[in-house]
C-alpha distance (Angstrom), angle and dihedral (degrees) to the residues before:
residue distance angle dihedral
M1 . . .
S2 3.78 . .
A3 3.78 119.7 .
P4 3.81 114.9 -100.1
V5 3.78 114.1 -98.0
P6 3.83 110.6 -118.5
A7 3.77 118.6 -125.3
A8 3.78 113.8 -93.0
E9 3.77 111.3 -90.2
S10 3.76 122.5 -135.1
R11 3.79 112.7 -104.6
I12 3.77 113.0 -132.5
A13 3.79 130.8 -159.8
V14 3.80 115.8 -157.3
L15 3.80 108.6 -161.1
V16 3.80 118.0 -178.0
D17 3.79 127.3 -157.8
C18 3.80 95.2 -148.2
D19 3.81 93.1 -179.3
N20 3.81 90.5 61.3
T21 3.79 106.7 42.6
T22 3.82 144.5 29.4
P23 3.84 130.4 -94.1
D24 3.81 89.9 -121.1
I25 3.81 89.2 75.2
L26 3.80 94.6 60.8
E27 3.80 101.2 82.0
Y28 3.80 90.6 46.8
A29 3.81 90.2 53.0
L30 3.81 91.6 52.4
R31 3.81 91.2 49.9
V32 3.79 89.9 51.4
V33 3.82 96.2 51.5
A34 3.81 94.0 43.5
Q35 3.82 88.1 81.4
F36 3.80 92.3 59.2
G37 3.81 103.7 50.9
R38 3.82 144.4 -78.4
V39 3.79 121.1 -22.9
V40 3.81 108.1 -130.5
L41 3.82 100.0 165.5
R42 3.80 125.6 45.5
R43 3.77 114.3 174.9
G44 3.78 135.7 159.4
Y45 3.81 120.0 -161.3
G46 3.79 126.1 -158.4
N47 3.79 148.7 110.3
Q48 3.80 126.6 -77.9
N49 3.80 94.5 -90.5
T50 3.79 94.3 49.6
L51 3.81 98.1 44.7
G52 3.80 96.9 36.4
K53 3.78 97.6 49.0
T54 3.80 117.2 14.7
W55 3.80 101.3 30.3
Q56 3.80 107.7 28.9
E57 3.81 98.0 95.4
A58 3.82 95.2 45.8
L59 3.81 94.8 45.9
V60 3.81 93.1 49.0
R61 3.81 94.8 44.8
L62 3.81 94.8 48.5
A63 3.83 95.1 41.9
F64 3.79 98.1 -113.7
T65 3.78 121.0 157.3
P66 3.82 109.5 -124.2
C67 3.80 112.5 -134.5
L68 3.79 105.9 -159.8
Q69 3.79 116.5 -156.9
Y70 3.79 118.4 -175.8
Q71 3.77 117.9 -144.1
Y72 3.78 104.9 -117.6
A73 3.79 91.8 -169.1
A74 3.80 134.0 17.3
G75 3.78 113.3 -88.1
K76 3.82 94.8 15.6
N77 3.80 116.9 122.5
T78 3.80 106.2 -155.3
A79 3.83 92.9 169.3
D80 3.82 92.3 74.5
I81 3.79 92.3 56.4
A82 3.81 92.2 47.4
L83 3.81 91.2 51.2
A84 3.81 92.3 49.6
L85 3.81 93.8 48.2
D86 3.82 92.7 47.6
A87 3.81 90.7 49.9
L88 3.80 92.8 53.0
E89 3.80 91.4 44.6
A90 3.82 91.5 51.8
M91 3.79 90.4 50.9
F92 3.81 95.5 47.9
D93 3.83 90.9 45.9
H94 3.83 89.6 50.7
R95 3.79 91.5 -125.0
A96 3.80 91.0 128.5
D97 3.80 135.9 18.8
K98 3.80 98.3 -179.1
F99 3.79 125.2 51.0
C100 3.78 130.9 -160.8
L101 3.79 112.7 -165.7
V102 3.79 112.8 -165.1
T103 3.78 103.4 -154.9
S104 3.79 145.3 96.9
D105 3.81 94.2 -147.2
S106 3.82 113.5 120.7
D107 3.82 89.3 -153.9
F108 3.81 86.5 84.3
S109 3.82 92.7 62.1
Y110 3.80 91.6 95.0
L111 3.81 91.8 49.4
C112 3.81 89.5 53.2
R113 3.77 91.4 51.9
K114 3.81 93.3 48.5
L115 3.81 92.6 49.2
R116 3.79 91.7 49.8
E117 3.80 92.4 46.6
R118 3.81 86.8 59.6
G119 3.80 92.5 51.5
A120 3.80 100.8 -97.3
T121 3.80 123.3 134.3
V122 3.81 116.3 -126.4
C123 3.77 130.2 -165.3
I124 3.78 127.0 -179.2
V125 3.79 124.9 -146.0
G126 3.77 107.8 -165.0
E127 3.76 146.8 141.0
S128 3.79 129.0 -93.6
K129 3.81 89.0 -91.2
T130 3.82 90.9 67.2
P131 3.84 108.2 125.9
E132 3.80 121.0 -122.0
A133 3.81 89.7 -116.8
L134 3.81 91.2 66.2
R135 3.81 95.6 39.2
N136 3.79 92.4 53.9
A137 3.80 93.7 44.3
S138 3.83 90.1 65.1
D139 3.80 132.8 72.0
Q140 3.78 90.5 -126.9
F141 3.79 134.6 6.9
F142 3.81 123.5 -153.2
E143 3.78 117.3 -166.9
W144 3.80 116.5 -147.6
R145 3.80 117.2 -150.6
P146 3.81 119.6 -164.8
A147 3.78 116.5 -116.4
A148 3.79 117.9 -105.7
T149 3.79 110.8 -84.6
A150 3.77 119.4 -113.4
A151 3.77 121.6 -111.2
T152 3.78 111.8 -74.7
E153 3.78 120.5 -113.6
T154 3.76 124.0 -127.1
A155 3.79 121.6 -124.3
A156 3.80 89.0 -99.7
G157 3.77 91.7 55.0
A158 3.82 96.8 -107.8
P159 3.78 119.2 125.3
A160 3.76 113.9 -94.3
H161 3.80 118.4 -114.7
T162 3.76 110.4 -90.0
K163 3.76 130.8 -158.5
P164 3.81 116.5 -103.3
D165 3.78 114.5 -94.8
V166 3.77 113.3 -90.7
P167 3.81 115.9 -146.9
K168 3.77 108.6 -102.6
Q169 3.77 113.7 -114.5
P170 3.80 116.1 -129.3
A171 3.78 114.8 -105.4
I172 3.80 113.9 -96.5
K173 3.78 109.6 -115.7
R174 3.79 112.3 -135.4
R175 3.80 131.4 -168.4
P176 3.80 110.2 -150.5
R177 3.78 114.7 -153.8
F178 3.81 94.3 -134.7
V179 3.83 90.6 73.1
V180 3.82 90.7 62.2
E181 3.80 90.1 45.5
A182 3.81 90.4 51.3
I183 3.82 92.4 51.6
S184 3.80 91.1 46.9
L185 3.80 90.5 52.3
L186 3.82 96.0 45.5
A187 3.81 94.3 42.5
S188 3.80 91.5 53.8
N189 3.82 88.1 65.6
T190 3.83 94.4 55.2
S191 3.80 129.2 77.5
E192 3.82 94.1 -136.4
G193 3.80 95.6 45.1
R194 3.83 93.2 -125.7
V195 3.79 131.4 115.4
H196 3.80 127.0 -147.7
L197 3.80 112.6 -124.7
S198 3.80 91.6 -127.5
A199 3.82 90.6 57.4
L200 3.81 91.0 45.9
G201 3.80 92.1 49.8
Q202 3.81 91.8 50.1
Y203 3.80 91.4 48.8
L204 3.81 93.5 50.1
K205 3.81 90.8 49.4
R206 3.78 91.8 49.3
T207 3.80 93.2 51.0
D208 3.81 93.1 43.7
P209 3.84 115.6 17.2
S210 3.83 90.7 -164.5
F211 3.83 94.9 52.7
S212 3.80 114.7 132.5
P213 3.83 130.1 158.1
A214 3.82 87.2 -136.3
S215 3.81 88.7 67.4
Y216 3.81 87.5 64.2
G217 3.81 95.8 44.9
H218 3.82 98.7 -95.4
S219 3.79 130.4 124.6
G220 3.80 93.7 -139.7
L221 3.79 145.4 -19.5
V222 3.83 94.0 -84.4
D223 3.82 90.8 51.4
M224 3.80 89.1 48.6
L225 3.81 95.8 50.2
K226 3.80 92.4 49.2
T227 3.81 89.7 66.8
Y228 3.83 93.9 61.3
D229 3.79 118.1 96.7
L230 3.80 90.1 -164.9
L231 3.82 93.8 58.7
A232 3.81 133.5 71.9
L233 3.81 115.8 -153.8
K234 3.81 119.9 -159.2
R235 3.79 131.5 -173.1
E236 3.81 109.6 -141.1
A237 3.81 127.7 -146.4
G238 3.81 93.1 -96.1
G239 3.80 92.1 56.5
H240 3.80 95.9 -104.9
Y241 3.79 124.3 118.6
T242 3.77 132.7 -121.3
V243 3.79 127.8 -171.0
E244 3.78 134.1 -157.8
L245 3.77 138.8 172.3
A246 3.80 110.0 -82.0
E247 3.80 90.8 -137.8
M248 3.81 89.4 59.1
R249 3.80 90.8 55.5
L250 3.81 90.0 49.6
T251 3.81 91.1 48.9
D252 3.82 91.3 50.5
A253 3.81 90.9 48.9
N254 3.81 92.1 50.8
A255 3.80 90.5 47.8
S256 3.82 91.0 52.0
A257 3.79 91.5 49.1
T258 3.81 91.9 49.8
T259 3.80 90.7 50.3
S260 3.81 91.7 49.9
L261 3.81 91.7 51.3
A262 3.78 90.8 49.1
I263 3.79 92.0 51.6
G264 3.83 92.4 46.3
S265 3.76 92.4 52.1
């Protein structure tokens, strides 16, 4: 018997704007895209100073192809154009169907839109400075935060005096109103008035590519929804969850009770 043929994996291109970000972001970007498929293109774009000094070690260690672009005139960034052209070429040649752009430069917003218009999926890995225009142009935005810096050393080589550890305050759990509005909208299109959590999660990501329950102090979407008084969460027979507006459940219960009284009379 022949071995089963595995399902076709998505082919991912990771394209890095080295002139715009730091090498520390690279490993995080690779961890992010590992969930989507197989990375077939790894390229870093920048000028001779960026690639030869700041990025050389990271690009070599993580097997990225450096794409050197000389600056033909002062103030001109030729690396951005090279990255955009290579992305479109990879899409038209069918070498990649998903793209991860590692940048915080809003100039790539138009590239994201063109790739998506042609059916490609685009995610952005960027820093907190990433403008909304670029975040919303992608299918999904992942924000990289630099790790805490180690204690500084004194000139003599001894560790500098550090402040005593302060107990970490628990994250404040918030309940944004737009989640209730999303469930109300999605539930209105179903006969049972309930929404599957997978559909809700996809909708929230589509409306805000940077959405994450962790940003509001929750460990996950289920944990987040449990804090809402206006929502009723239900675990179905298959193990998945659905959610509905609590007022809808109360309305249905009142309707059933009225019907029962009418029949009894």
